[in-house]
N, C-alpha and C positions, 0 to 999 in steps of 0.2 A: 812162705810169706810172700805176698804180692809186691812187686817192685813198680814204682812210679817215678819216672825221670831219674833213675839211678838211686833213688832213696826208697827205703822200706816205707810202708804205709804208716808205721809207728813213728818214724822219723819225720814224715810229712805232718802228721798230727801234732807232734811235739813242737816243730818249728812254727806251725800255725798258732799254737798256744803261747809260745814265747813272743811271737810278733804281737799278739793280742795283749799280752801282759806288758810289753814295752809301751805300746800305744796307750794303755791305761795309765801307766806310771807317768808318762809325759803329760797326759791330760791332767793329772793330779799336780803337775808342776815340778816333777823330779827330772833330773837330767841323767840319761843313761851313760854311764862311764864305761861299762864293759858288758859283753855278752859272752857266755860260755867261757869264762875266765878259768884257766887251769894252772895248777901248781902240782906238778908230778901227777899223781893219780887222783888228786882232789879237784873238784870243779864247783864253780858257782854259776848258776844260770844267768843271773843278772846282778850287776853292781850298779846301783843308782845313787845319785846324790840329791839331797833336798836341803832346805834351809836348816833342818834339824840335825842333819848328819848323813852318814853313809848307810845305805840300805842294801843288805845282802838278801837277795830274793830267790827263793826256790819256787820254780813253776811246776805245777802238776797238771797235766792235761789228760783228759779222758774223753772218749767218744761215748755219747749217750746212746742207749741207757747203760749206766755203769752200776756195779754192785755196791760200791762204797764211795763216799765222797772223796775226791782226789786229795784233799788236804789231810786226810787221815793217814796217808802214806808217807808222812814226814815224821817218823818216829824218832826215838832217842839216838839210835845209831846214825841215821841220816843227819840229825841235828849236830852231832859231834863232828861228823865229817865236814859239814858246811862251816862250822865254827873254826875248825882247824884251817880250812882254806881261807877263811876271812882273816885269821891272824896272819897268815902268810901274805895276803894281799895288803893288809894294813902296814906290815913291815916294809913292803916294797914300794907302795904307792904314796904319793903326796896327799895325805888326808888331813894335814894340819891339826891333828889331835881331835878331829870331829868324832862325835859319838857314833857308835855302830848299832844298827838295828837288824834284826833277823825276821824277815817277813816271808809269808807264803802267799802265792797267788794260785788259785784253783781255776782252771779253765775247762769248761764243758763244751764240747763241740757236738752240735746236733747232726743227725744224718744229712740234713740239707746244707751243712757247712757253717751255720751261724755259730758264733761263740758267745758264751756267757762267762763273765769274769767275776770272781769273788775274791776280795782282798782281805788278808789277815795280817794287818800290820803288827809288828812286835809279837810275832807268833810264839817266840820263846826267848828266854834270857839265859845265855850260857853261864854255867857255873864253872869256874876254874878252881881246881883242887891241886 
C-alpha cells in the first residue's frame, strides 16, 4: 500500500471523506461535537448536534469507480457497534436528554479529487432488547 505523508492512501481518502461530511453537516446547521470519538474498541466517526438532537454519523468514503454504494457497507453488525458506542457517549456527555439519531453519509471521491456527498438521515433506529 502506498504511503503519502505518513498515512496510507485509504486513510487519506477516509479523512477527505470525513472532512467533506463535517462541512456538509455544518452547512446543514449542525454543530460538530466530536470526530472519531472512541470508547474502548468502539468508534463513532462524527457526533453532531442539531436543534432536533444528537446525530451519530457513520461516514463511508469510496474512490470512484466503486463496486457498491458506500452506504451499503453499514450493515446490522456495524449498526450495533455504533449504537453501543452512542450509548456510551450519551452516558458520559452532557446531552440534556436530547433525542439520538443514527445517520450515514456516503462520500464518493472522483479520480480528480472532487467529492460527492449523499446524506441518509435517520438511517436506522436501534432496537434494544
